[in-house]
PDB file of N, H, CA, C and O in Angstrom:
ATOM      1  N   MET A   1      15.418 -42.683  16.810  1.00  0.00           N
ATOM      2  CA  MET A   1      15.858 -41.519  16.779  1.00  0.00           C
ATOM      3  C   MET A   1      14.839 -41.031  15.094  1.00  0.00           C
ATOM      4  O   MET A   1      14.281 -39.983  14.771  1.00  0.00           O
ATOM      5  N   GLY A   2      15.018 -42.548  14.287  1.00  0.00           N
ATOM      6  H   GLY A   2      15.471 -43.399  14.549  1.00  0.00           H
ATOM      7  CA  GLY A   2      14.513 -42.197  12.796  1.00  0.00           C
ATOM      8  C   GLY A   2      13.317 -41.877  12.978  1.00  0.00           C
ATOM      9  O   GLY A   2      12.854 -40.786  12.646  1.00  0.00           O
ATOM     10  N   GLY A   3      12.606 -42.897  13.591  1.00  0.00           N
ATOM     11  H   GLY A   3      12.982 -43.783  13.861  1.00  0.00           H
ATOM     12  CA  GLY A   3      10.906 -42.340  13.560  1.00  0.00           C
ATOM     13  C   GLY A   3      10.768 -41.036  13.791  1.00  0.00           C
ATOM     14  O   GLY A   3       9.965 -40.472  13.048  1.00  0.00           O
ATOM     15  N   VAL A   4      11.430 -40.230  14.783  1.00  0.00           N
ATOM     16  H   VAL A   4      12.082 -40.688  15.387  1.00  0.00           H
ATOM     17  CA  VAL A   4      11.189 -38.954  15.019  1.00  0.00           C
ATOM     18  C   VAL A   4      11.310 -38.069  14.252  1.00  0.00           C
ATOM     19  O   VAL A   4      10.633 -37.048  14.370  1.00  0.00           O
ATOM     20  N   ILE A   5      12.470 -38.287  12.977  1.00  0.00           N
ATOM     21  H   ILE A   5      13.019 -39.117  12.882  1.00  0.00           H
ATOM     22  CA  ILE A   5      13.031 -37.047  12.211  1.00  0.00           C
ATOM     23  C   ILE A   5      11.551 -37.614  11.176  1.00  0.00           C
ATOM     24  O   ILE A   5      10.876 -36.702  10.698  1.00  0.00           O
ATOM     25  N   GLU A   6      11.178 -38.849  10.921  1.00  0.00           N
ATOM     26  H   GLU A   6      11.725 -39.590  11.310  1.00  0.00           H
ATOM     27  CA  GLU A   6      10.466 -39.255   9.880  1.00  0.00           C
ATOM     28  C   GLU A   6       8.860 -38.363  10.303  1.00  0.00           C
ATOM     29  O   GLU A   6       8.088 -37.856   9.490  1.00  0.00           O
ATOM     30  N   LEU A   7       8.742 -38.392  11.547  1.00  0.00           N
ATOM     31  H   LEU A   7       9.369 -38.804  12.208  1.00  0.00           H
ATOM     32  CA  LEU A   7       7.663 -37.820  12.003  1.00  0.00           C
ATOM     33  C   LEU A   7       7.462 -36.264  11.986  1.00  0.00           C
ATOM     34  O   LEU A   7       6.373 -35.701  11.874  1.00  0.00           O
ATOM     35  N   VAL A   8       8.908 -35.551  12.139  1.00  0.00           N
ATOM     36  H   VAL A   8       9.792 -36.008  12.231  1.00  0.00           H
ATOM     37  CA  VAL A   8       8.988 -34.054  12.395  1.00  0.00           C
ATOM     38  C   VAL A   8       8.399 -33.825  10.516  1.00  0.00           C
ATOM     39  O   VAL A   8       7.411 -33.177  10.173  1.00  0.00           O
ATOM     40  N   VAL A   9       9.345 -34.562   9.604  1.00  0.00           N
ATOM     41  H   VAL A   9      10.148 -35.088   9.883  1.00  0.00           H
ATOM     42  CA  VAL A   9       9.393 -34.334   8.485  1.00  0.00           C
ATOM     43  C   VAL A   9       7.841 -34.126   7.863  1.00  0.00           C
ATOM     44  O   VAL A   9       7.416 -33.122   7.290  1.00  0.00           O
ATOM     45  N   LEU A  10       7.052 -35.505   8.176  1.00  0.00           N
ATOM     46  H   LEU A  10       7.397 -36.321   8.641  1.00  0.00           H
ATOM     47  CA  LEU A  10       5.802 -35.604   7.985  1.00  0.00           C
ATOM     48  C   LEU A  10       4.787 -34.588   8.368  1.00  0.00           C
ATOM     49  O   LEU A  10       3.850 -34.236   7.651  1.00  0.00           O
ATOM     50  N   MET A  11       5.085 -34.100   9.695  1.00  0.00           N
ATOM     51  H   MET A  11       5.846 -34.386  10.277  1.00  0.00           H
ATOM     52  CA  MET A  11       4.248 -32.751  10.155  1.00  0.00           C
ATOM     53  C   MET A  11       4.557 -31.816   9.389  1.00  0.00           C
ATOM     54  O   MET A  11       3.609 -31.100   9.065  1.00  0.00           O
ATOM     55  N   LEU A  12       5.784 -31.493   8.874  1.00  0.00           N
ATOM     56  H   LEU A  12       6.554 -32.075   9.137  1.00  0.00           H
ATOM     57  CA  LEU A  12       6.321 -30.185   8.022  1.00  0.00           C
ATOM     58  C   LEU A  12       5.356 -30.490   6.662  1.00  0.00           C
ATOM     59  O   LEU A  12       4.798 -29.510   6.169  1.00  0.00           O
ATOM     60  N   VAL A  13       5.195 -31.487   6.195  1.00  0.00           N
ATOM     61  H   VAL A  13       5.648 -32.284   6.595  1.00  0.00           H
ATOM     62  CA  VAL A  13       4.570 -31.819   4.761  1.00  0.00           C
ATOM     63  C   VAL A  13       3.228 -31.339   4.670  1.00  0.00           C
ATOM     64  O   VAL A  13       2.710 -30.751   3.721  1.00  0.00           O
ATOM     65  N   ILE A  14       2.438 -31.840   6.398  1.00  0.00           N
ATOM     66  H   ILE A  14       2.859 -32.318   7.169  1.00  0.00           H
ATOM     67  CA  ILE A  14       1.311 -31.654   6.180  1.00  0.00           C
ATOM     68  C   ILE A  14       0.638 -30.130   6.659  1.00  0.00           C
ATOM     69  O   ILE A  14      -0.503 -29.739   6.413  1.00  0.00           O
ATOM     70  N   ALA A  15       1.697 -29.415   7.407  1.00  0.00           N
ATOM     71  H   ALA A  15       2.624 -29.732   7.607  1.00  0.00           H
ATOM     72  CA  ALA A  15       1.442 -28.088   7.623  1.00  0.00           C
ATOM     73  C   ALA A  15       1.569 -27.397   6.715  1.00  0.00           C
ATOM     74  O   ALA A  15       0.881 -26.377   6.662  1.00  0.00           O
ATOM     75  N   ILE A  16       2.634 -27.748   5.521  1.00  0.00           N
ATOM     76  H   ILE A  16       3.193 -28.576   5.565  1.00  0.00           H
ATOM     77  CA  ILE A  16       2.964 -26.545   4.447  1.00  0.00           C
ATOM     78  C   ILE A  16       1.553 -26.968   3.474  1.00  0.00           C
ATOM     79  O   ILE A  16       0.975 -26.072   2.858  1.00  0.00           O
ATOM     80  N   PHE A  17       1.223 -27.948   3.424  1.00  0.00           N
ATOM     81  H   PHE A  17       1.692 -28.676   3.924  1.00  0.00           H
ATOM     82  CA  PHE A  17      -0.327 -28.186   2.291  1.00  0.00           C
ATOM     83  C   PHE A  17      -1.309 -27.644   3.018  1.00  0.00           C
ATOM     84  O   PHE A  17      -2.198 -27.089   2.373  1.00  0.00           O
ATOM     85  N   ALA A  18      -1.454 -27.658   4.948  1.00  0.00           N
ATOM     86  H   ALA A  18      -0.732 -28.109   5.473  1.00  0.00           H
ATOM     87  CA  ALA A  18      -2.636 -27.219   5.174  1.00  0.00           C
ATOM     88  C   ALA A  18      -2.753 -25.506   5.416  1.00  0.00           C
ATOM     89  O   ALA A  18      -3.769 -24.877   5.711  1.00  0.00           O
ATOM     90  N   PHE A  19      -1.420 -25.003   5.197  1.00  0.00           N
ATOM     91  H   PHE A  19      -0.595 -25.515   4.958  1.00  0.00           H
ATOM     92  CA  PHE A  19      -1.462 -23.179   5.568  1.00  0.00           C
ATOM     93  C   PHE A  19      -1.161 -23.015   3.804  1.00  0.00           C
ATOM     94  O   PHE A  19      -1.732 -22.016   3.366  1.00  0.00           O
ATOM     95  N   ALA A  20      -0.644 -23.537   3.096  1.00  0.00           N
ATOM     96  H   ALA A  20      -0.181 -24.349   3.451  1.00  0.00           H
ATOM     97  CA  ALA A  20      -0.579 -23.190   1.408  1.00  0.00           C
ATOM     98  C   ALA A  20      -1.941 -22.164   1.254  1.00  0.00           C
ATOM     99  O   ALA A  20      -1.784 -20.971   0.995  1.00  0.00           O
ATOM    100  N   PRO A  21      -2.930 -22.606   1.393  1.00  0.00           N
ATOM    101  CA  PRO A  21      -4.333 -21.740   0.901  1.00  0.00           C
ATOM    102  C   PRO A  21      -4.200 -20.255   1.389  1.00  0.00           C
ATOM    103  O   PRO A  21      -4.320 -19.242   0.700  1.00  0.00           O
ATOM    104  N   LEU A  22      -3.911 -20.352   2.791  1.00  0.00           N
ATOM    105  H   LEU A  22      -3.814 -21.175   3.351  1.00  0.00           H
ATOM    106  CA  LEU A  22      -3.791 -19.029   3.692  1.00  0.00           C
ATOM    107  C   LEU A  22      -2.833 -18.288   2.865  1.00  0.00           C
ATOM    108  O   LEU A  22      -3.216 -17.348   2.169  1.00  0.00           O
ATOM    109  N   GLY A  23      -1.376 -18.733   2.912  1.00  0.00           N
ATOM    110  H   GLY A  23      -1.065 -19.497   3.478  1.00  0.00           H
ATOM    111  CA  GLY A  23      -0.187 -18.238   1.860  1.00  0.00           C
ATOM    112  C   GLY A  23      -1.008 -17.245   0.509  1.00  0.00           C
ATOM    113  O   GLY A  23      -1.014 -16.043   0.243  1.00  0.00           O
ATOM    114  N   TYR A  24      -1.642 -18.462  -0.113  1.00  0.00           N
ATOM    115  H   TYR A  24      -1.637 -19.439   0.102  1.00  0.00           H
ATOM    116  CA  TYR A  24      -2.125 -17.768  -1.226  1.00  0.00           C
ATOM    117  C   TYR A  24      -2.969 -16.377  -1.269  1.00  0.00           C
ATOM    118  O   TYR A  24      -2.775 -15.321  -1.871  1.00  0.00           O
ATOM    119  N   PHE A  25      -4.060 -16.846  -0.316  1.00  0.00           N
ATOM    120  H   PHE A  25      -4.219 -17.704   0.174  1.00  0.00           H
ATOM    121  CA  PHE A  25      -4.661 -15.561  -0.050  1.00  0.00           C
ATOM    122  C   PHE A  25      -3.855 -14.420   0.514  1.00  0.00           C
ATOM    123  O   PHE A  25      -4.021 -13.328  -0.031  1.00  0.00           O
ATOM    124  N   ILE A  26      -3.224 -14.479   1.260  1.00  0.00           N
ATOM    125  H   ILE A  26      -3.089 -15.365   1.703  1.00  0.00           H
ATOM    126  CA  ILE A  26      -2.096 -13.406   1.934  1.00  0.00           C
ATOM    127  C   ILE A  26      -1.640 -12.559   0.754  1.00  0.00           C
ATOM    128  O   ILE A  26      -1.639 -11.331   0.672  1.00  0.00           O
ATOM    129  N   TYR A  27      -1.151 -13.699  -0.379  1.00  0.00           N
ATOM    130  H   TYR A  27      -1.151 -14.697  -0.312  1.00  0.00           H
ATOM    131  CA  TYR A  27       0.292 -13.020  -1.036  1.00  0.00           C
ATOM    132  C   TYR A  27      -0.847 -12.060  -2.386  1.00  0.00           C
ATOM    133  O   TYR A  27      -0.538 -11.041  -3.004  1.00  0.00           O
ATOM    134  N   MET A  28      -2.134 -12.847  -2.470  1.00  0.00           N
ATOM    135  H   MET A  28      -2.385 -13.675  -1.968  1.00  0.00           H
ATOM    136  CA  MET A  28      -2.669 -12.435  -3.880  1.00  0.00           C
ATOM    137  C   MET A  28      -3.559 -11.147  -3.201  1.00  0.00           C
ATOM    138  O   MET A  28      -3.847 -10.136  -3.840  1.00  0.00           O
ATOM    139  N   TYR A  29      -3.845 -11.329  -2.119  1.00  0.00           N
ATOM    140  H   TYR A  29      -3.611 -12.151  -1.600  1.00  0.00           H
ATOM    141  CA  TYR A  29      -4.654  -9.602  -2.041  1.00  0.00           C
ATOM    142  C   TYR A  29      -3.887  -8.527  -1.381  1.00  0.00           C
ATOM    143  O   TYR A  29      -4.295  -7.366  -1.367  1.00  0.00           O
ATOM    144  N   THR A  30      -2.588  -8.965  -0.739  1.00  0.00           N
ATOM    145  H   THR A  30      -2.257  -9.909  -0.751  1.00  0.00           H
ATOM    146  CA  THR A  30      -1.786  -7.963  -0.809  1.00  0.00           C
ATOM    147  C   THR A  30      -1.154  -7.056  -2.115  1.00  0.00           C
ATOM    148  O   THR A  30      -0.870  -5.861  -2.190  1.00  0.00           O
ATOM    149  N   MET A  31      -1.063  -8.170  -3.109  1.00  0.00           N
ATOM    150  H   MET A  31      -1.294  -9.142  -3.047  1.00  0.00           H
ATOM    151  CA  MET A  31      -0.678  -7.497  -4.529  1.00  0.00           C
ATOM    152  C   MET A  31      -1.745  -6.438  -4.763  1.00  0.00           C
ATOM    153  O   MET A  31      -1.331  -5.487  -5.426  1.00  0.00           O
ATOM    154  N   LYS A  32      -3.003  -6.369  -4.386  1.00  0.00           N
ATOM    155  H   LYS A  32      -3.339  -7.142  -3.848  1.00  0.00           H
ATOM    156  CA  LYS A  32      -4.026  -5.822  -5.064  1.00  0.00           C
ATOM    157  C   LYS A  32      -3.982  -4.662  -4.058  1.00  0.00           C
ATOM    158  O   LYS A  32      -5.167  -4.352  -3.930  1.00  0.00           O
ATOM    159  N   ASN A  33      -3.123  -3.722  -3.146  1.00  0.00           N
ATOM    160  H   ASN A  33      -2.161  -3.973  -3.250  1.00  0.00           H
ATOM    161  CA  ASN A  33      -3.347  -3.119  -2.532  1.00  0.00           C
ATOM    162  C   ASN A  33      -4.227  -3.028  -1.223  1.00  0.00           C
ATOM    163  O   ASN A  33      -4.776  -2.051  -0.714  1.00  0.00           O
ATOM    164  N   GLY A  34      -4.197  -4.073  -0.919  1.00  0.00           N
ATOM    165  H   GLY A  34      -3.750  -4.866  -1.332  1.00  0.00           H
ATOM    166  CA  GLY A  34      -4.991  -4.908   0.447  1.00  0.00           C
ATOM    167  C   GLY A  34      -6.338  -4.353   0.204  1.00  0.00           C
ATOM    168  O   GLY A  34      -6.726  -3.434   0.926  1.00  0.00           O
ATOM    169  N   GLU A  35      -7.203  -4.885  -0.879  1.00  0.00           N
ATOM    170  H   GLU A  35      -6.887  -5.632  -1.465  1.00  0.00           H
ATOM    171  CA  GLU A  35      -8.432  -4.796  -1.227  1.00  0.00           C
ATOM    172  C   GLU A  35      -8.818  -6.390  -1.311  1.00  0.00           C
ATOM    173  O   GLU A  35      -9.076  -6.844  -2.426  1.00  0.00           O
ATOM    174  N   PRO A  36      -8.867  -7.255  -0.161  1.00  0.00           N
ATOM    175  CA  PRO A  36      -9.210  -8.231  -0.574  1.00  0.00           C
ATOM    176  C   PRO A  36     -10.892  -8.517  -1.351  1.00  0.00           C
ATOM    177  O   PRO A  36     -11.204  -9.422  -2.125  1.00  0.00           O
ATOM    178  N   PHE A  37     -11.658  -7.519  -0.870  1.00  0.00           N
ATOM    179  H   PHE A  37     -11.405  -6.783  -0.242  1.00  0.00           H
ATOM    180  CA  PHE A  37     -13.263  -7.790  -1.353  1.00  0.00           C
ATOM    181  C   PHE A  37     -13.708  -6.550  -2.433  1.00  0.00           C
ATOM    182  O   PHE A  37     -14.783  -6.043  -2.753  1.00  0.00           O
ATOM    183  N   GLY A  38     -12.489  -6.374  -2.761  1.00  0.00           N
ATOM    184  H   GLY A  38     -11.615  -6.787  -2.501  1.00  0.00           H
ATOM    185  CA  GLY A  38     -12.710  -5.553  -4.066  1.00  0.00           C
ATOM    186  C   GLY A  38     -12.842  -3.933  -3.492  1.00  0.00           C
ATOM    187  O   GLY A  38     -12.420  -3.637  -2.374  1.00  0.00           O
ATOM    188  N   ASP A  39     -13.482  -2.931  -4.401  1.00  0.00           N
ATOM    189  H   ASP A  39     -13.825  -3.172  -5.309  1.00  0.00           H
ATOM    190  CA  ASP A  39     -13.800  -1.610  -3.818  1.00  0.00           C
ATOM    191  C   ASP A  39     -15.064  -1.367  -2.878  1.00  0.00           C
ATOM    192  O   ASP A  39     -16.284  -1.309  -3.029  1.00  0.00           O
ATOM    193  N   ILE A  40     -14.345  -1.278  -2.054  1.00  0.00           N
ATOM    194  H   ILE A  40     -13.354  -1.325  -1.931  1.00  0.00           H
ATOM    195  CA  ILE A  40     -15.790  -1.316  -0.941  1.00  0.00           C
ATOM    196  C   ILE A  40     -15.731  -0.118  -0.460  1.00  0.00           C
ATOM    197  O   ILE A  40     -14.692   0.542  -0.429  1.00  0.00           O
ATOM    198  N   GLU A  41     -17.048   0.344   0.035  1.00  0.00           N
ATOM    199  H   GLU A  41     -17.892  -0.192   0.010  1.00  0.00           H
ATOM    200  CA  GLU A  41     -16.953   1.925   0.646  1.00  0.00           C
ATOM    201  C   GLU A  41     -16.398   2.461   1.915  1.00  0.00           C
ATOM    202  O   GLU A  41     -17.225   2.010   2.708  1.00  0.00           O
ATOM    203  N   PRO A  42     -15.629   3.060   2.559  1.00  0.00           N
ATOM    204  CA  PRO A  42     -15.121   2.997   3.576  1.00  0.00           C
ATOM    205  C   PRO A  42     -16.137   3.379   4.822  1.00  0.00           C
ATOM    206  O   PRO A  42     -16.993   4.226   4.563  1.00  0.00           O
ATOM    207  N   HIS A  43     -16.110   2.839   6.111  1.00  0.00           N
ATOM    208  H   HIS A  43     -15.414   2.151   6.321  1.00  0.00           H
ATOM    209  CA  HIS A  43     -17.038   3.362   7.307  1.00  0.00           C
ATOM    210  C   HIS A  43     -17.713   4.716   7.118  1.00  0.00           C
ATOM    211  O   HIS A  43     -16.958   5.676   6.963  1.00  0.00           O
ATOM    212  N   GLY A  44     -18.534   4.848   7.112  1.00  0.00           N
ATOM    213  H   GLY A  44     -19.147   4.069   7.237  1.00  0.00           H
ATOM    214  CA  GLY A  44     -19.142   6.242   7.723  1.00  0.00           C
ATOM    215  C   GLY A  44     -19.438   7.375   6.760  1.00  0.00           C
ATOM    216  O   GLY A  44     -19.734   8.536   7.043  1.00  0.00           O
ATOM    217  N   ASP A  45     -19.276   6.715   5.354  1.00  0.00           N
ATOM    218  H   ASP A  45     -19.035   5.772   5.124  1.00  0.00           H
ATOM    219  CA  ASP A  45     -19.711   7.296   4.349  1.00  0.00           C
ATOM    220  C   ASP A  45     -21.100   7.070   3.799  1.00  0.00           C
ATOM    221  O   ASP A  45     -21.797   7.708   3.011  1.00  0.00           O
ATOM    222  N   SER A  46     -21.253   6.063   4.406  1.00  0.00           N
ATOM    223  H   SER A  46     -20.687   5.544   5.046  1.00  0.00           H
ATOM    224  CA  SER A  46     -23.159   5.462   3.948  1.00  0.00           C
ATOM    225  C   SER A  46     -23.968   6.019   5.102  1.00  0.00           C
ATOM    226  O   SER A  46     -23.728   6.168   6.301  1.00  0.00           O
ATOM    227  N   ASP A  47     -25.092   6.297   4.263  1.00  0.00           N
ATOM    228  H   ASP A  47     -25.286   6.177   3.290  1.00  0.00           H
ATOM    229  CA  ASP A  47     -26.672   6.575   5.107  1.00  0.00           C
ATOM    230  C   ASP A  47     -26.730   5.239   5.395  1.00  0.00           C
ATOM    231  O   ASP A  47     -26.333   4.262   4.761  1.00  0.00           O
ATOM    232  N   SER A  48     -27.443   5.374   6.747  1.00  0.00           N
ATOM    233  H   SER A  48     -27.767   6.168   7.263  1.00  0.00           H
ATOM    234  CA  SER A  48     -28.021   4.624   7.370  1.00  0.00           C
ATOM    235  C   SER A  48     -29.291   4.763   8.273  1.00  0.00           C
ATOM    236  O   SER A  48     -29.317   5.775   8.974  1.00  0.00           O
ATOM    237  N   ALA A  49     -30.308   3.933   8.358  1.00  0.00           N
ATOM    238  H   ALA A  49     -30.287   3.111   7.788  1.00  0.00           H
ATOM    239  CA  ALA A  49     -31.557   4.522   9.040  1.00  0.00           C
ATOM    240  C   ALA A  49     -31.199   4.254  10.372  1.00  0.00           C
ATOM    241  O   ALA A  49     -31.845   4.944  11.160  1.00  0.00           O
ATOM    242  N   VAL A  50     -30.289   3.392  10.962  1.00  0.00           N
ATOM    243  H   VAL A  50     -29.765   2.831  10.321  1.00  0.00           H
ATOM    244  CA  VAL A  50     -30.126   2.994  12.383  1.00  0.00           C
ATOM    245  C   VAL A  50     -29.630   4.569  12.839  1.00  0.00           C
ATOM    246  O   VAL A  50     -30.164   5.419  13.552  1.00  0.00           O
ATOM    247  N   LEU A  51     -28.370   4.539  12.087  1.00  0.00           N
ATOM    248  H   LEU A  51     -27.937   3.849  11.508  1.00  0.00           H
ATOM    249  CA  LEU A  51     -27.427   6.132  12.478  1.00  0.00           C
ATOM    250  C   LEU A  51     -28.282   7.276  12.255  1.00  0.00           C
ATOM    251  O   LEU A  51     -28.175   8.164  13.101  1.00  0.00           O
ATOM    252  N   ASN A  52     -29.163   7.477  11.250  1.00  0.00           N
ATOM    253  H   ASN A  52     -29.250   6.756  10.563  1.00  0.00           H
ATOM    254  CA  ASN A  52     -29.933   8.614  11.308  1.00  0.00           C
ATOM    255  C   ASN A  52     -31.082   8.872  12.470  1.00  0.00           C
ATOM    256  O   ASN A  52     -31.402   9.950  12.970  1.00  0.00           O
ATOM    257  N   ALA A  53     -31.579   7.616  12.731  1.00  0.00           N
ATOM    258  H   ALA A  53     -31.319   6.741  12.325  1.00  0.00           H
ATOM    259  CA  ALA A  53     -32.404   7.703  14.190  1.00  0.00           C
ATOM    260  C   ALA A  53     -31.952   7.956  15.280  1.00  0.00           C
ATOM    261  O   ALA A  53     -32.511   8.763  16.023  1.00  0.00           O
ATOM    262  N   VAL A  54     -30.676   7.226  15.659  1.00  0.00           N
ATOM    263  H   VAL A  54     -30.222   6.570  15.056  1.00  0.00           H
ATOM    264  CA  VAL A  54     -29.774   7.873  16.933  1.00  0.00           C
ATOM    265  C   VAL A  54     -29.150   9.183  16.811  1.00  0.00           C
ATOM    266  O   VAL A  54     -28.621   9.756  17.765  1.00  0.00           O
ATOM    267  N   ALA A  55     -29.216   9.652  15.631  1.00  0.00           N
ATOM    268  H   ALA A  55     -29.645   9.187  14.856  1.00  0.00           H
ATOM    269  CA  ALA A  55     -28.442  10.879  15.703  1.00  0.00           C
ATOM    270  C   ALA A  55     -29.512  11.890  15.979  1.00  0.00           C
ATOM    271  O   ALA A  55     -29.262  12.846  16.712  1.00  0.00           O
ATOM    272  N   LYS A  56     -30.852  11.709  15.357  1.00  0.00           N
ATOM    273  H   LYS A  56     -31.055  10.932  14.761  1.00  0.00           H
ATOM    274  CA  LYS A  56     -32.072  12.656  15.302  1.00  0.00           C
ATOM    275  C   LYS A  56     -32.324  12.306  17.422  1.00  0.00           C
ATOM    276  O   LYS A  56     -32.410  13.252  18.205  1.00  0.00           O
ATOM    277  N   ALA A  57     -32.376  11.101  17.795  1.00  0.00           N
ATOM    278  H   ALA A  57     -32.306  10.333  17.159  1.00  0.00           H
ATOM    279  CA  ALA A  57     -32.837  10.915  19.403  1.00  0.00           C
ATOM    280  C   ALA A  57     -31.647  11.867  19.963  1.00  0.00           C
ATOM    281  O   ALA A  57     -32.066  12.726  20.739  1.00  0.00           O
ATOM    282  N   ILE A  58     -30.218  11.888  19.723  1.00  0.00           N
ATOM    283  H   ILE A  58     -29.878  11.190  19.092  1.00  0.00           H
ATOM    284  CA  ILE A  58     -29.225  12.543  20.200  1.00  0.00           C
ATOM    285  C   ILE A  58     -29.392  14.043  20.110  1.00  0.00           C
ATOM    286  O   ILE A  58     -29.013  14.741  21.050  1.00  0.00           O
ATOM    287  N   ASN A  59     -29.931  14.571  19.046  1.00  0.00           N
ATOM    288  H   ASN A  59     -30.239  14.004  18.282  1.00  0.00           H
ATOM    289  CA  ASN A  59     -30.228  15.993  18.789  1.00  0.00           C
ATOM    290  C   ASN A  59     -31.695  16.390  19.570  1.00  0.00           C
ATOM    291  O   ASN A  59     -31.926  17.516  20.011  1.00  0.00           O
ATOM    292  N   THR A  60     -32.427  15.495  19.632  1.00  0.00           N
ATOM    293  H   THR A  60     -32.239  14.581  19.274  1.00  0.00           H
ATOM    294  CA  THR A  60     -33.402  16.007  20.522  1.00  0.00           C
ATOM    295  C   THR A  60     -33.482  15.867  21.883  1.00  0.00           C
ATOM    296  O   THR A  60     -34.346  16.431  22.554  1.00  0.00           O
ATOM    297  N   VAL A  61     -32.580  15.106  22.359  1.00  0.00           N
ATOM    298  H   VAL A  61     -31.878  14.649  21.814  1.00  0.00           H
ATOM    299  CA  VAL A  61     -32.265  15.110  23.634  1.00  0.00           C
ATOM    300  C   VAL A  61     -31.403  16.291  24.292  1.00  0.00           C
ATOM    301  O   VAL A  61     -31.459  16.717  25.446  1.00  0.00           O
ATOM    302  N   LYS A  62     -30.488  16.748  23.090  1.00  0.00           N
ATOM    303  H   LYS A  62     -30.442  16.402  22.153  1.00  0.00           H
ATOM    304  CA  LYS A  62     -29.331  17.915  23.360  1.00  0.00           C
ATOM    305  C   LYS A  62     -30.395  18.952  23.041  1.00  0.00           C
ATOM    306  O   LYS A  62     -30.057  20.053  23.476  1.00  0.00           O
ATOM    307  N   GLY A  63     -31.548  18.961  22.436  1.00  0.00           N
ATOM    308  H   GLY A  63     -31.823  18.067  22.083  1.00  0.00           H
ATOM    309  CA  GLY A  63     -32.282  20.264  22.491  1.00  0.00           C
ATOM    310  C   GLY A  63     -32.845  20.243  23.817  1.00  0.00           C
ATOM    311  O   GLY A  63     -32.557  21.155  24.593  1.00  0.00           O
ATOM    312  N   LYS A  64     -33.725  19.175  24.217  1.00  0.00           N
ATOM    313  H   LYS A  64     -33.958  18.435  23.587  1.00  0.00           H
ATOM    314  CA  LYS A  64     -34.206  19.438  25.387  1.00  0.00           C
ATOM    315  C   LYS A  64     -33.597  19.970  26.591  1.00  0.00           C
ATOM    316  O   LYS A  64     -33.961  20.894  27.318  1.00  0.00           O
ATOM    317  N   LEU A  65     -32.249  18.930  26.673  1.00  0.00           N
ATOM    318  H   LEU A  65     -31.953  18.180  26.082  1.00  0.00           H
ATOM    319  CA  LEU A  65     -31.157  19.600  27.935  1.00  0.00           C
ATOM    320  C   LEU A  65     -30.869  21.162  27.607  1.00  0.00           C
ATOM    321  O   LEU A  65     -30.688  21.904  28.572  1.00  0.00           O
ATOM    322  N   GLY A  66     -30.820  21.673  26.370  1.00  0.00           N
ATOM    323  H   GLY A  66     -30.967  21.071  25.585  1.00  0.00           H
ATOM    324  CA  GLY A  66     -30.673  22.945  25.853  1.00  0.00           C
ATOM    325  C   GLY A  66     -31.462  23.821  26.506  1.00  0.00           C
ATOM    326  O   GLY A  66     -31.068  24.818  27.111  1.00  0.00           O
ATOM    327  N   LYS A  67     -32.595  23.448  26.386  1.00  0.00           N
ATOM    328  H   LYS A  67     -32.915  22.638  25.895  1.00  0.00           H
ATOM    329  CA  LYS A  67     -33.748  24.443  26.902  1.00  0.00           C
ATOM    330  C   LYS A  67     -33.974  24.597  28.256  1.00  0.00           C
ATOM    331  O   LYS A  67     -34.275  25.705  28.699  1.00  0.00           O
ATOM    332  N   SER A  68     -33.831  23.290  29.219  1.00  0.00           N
ATOM    333  H   SER A  68     -33.587  22.390  28.859  1.00  0.00           H
ATOM    334  CA  SER A  68     -33.692  23.637  30.331  1.00  0.00           C
ATOM    335  C   SER A  68     -33.092  24.675  31.090  1.00  0.00           C
ATOM    336  O   SER A  68     -33.181  24.673  32.317  1.00  0.00           O
TER     337      SER A  68
END
């Protein structure tokens, strides 16, 4: 029975060291208002060539469907 207790304690020590970096990451970046990567631009505010091309294609299709 003593071997099982020693094994559990050893596994807990290993788990603490294994998950300490994750805990540190979560702690540090929740202190900075949830911005782990600094000030980033919210989605949808930046122009994208792909999004512009898709919007143009959709508007073209809408225009052709509207004229029919």
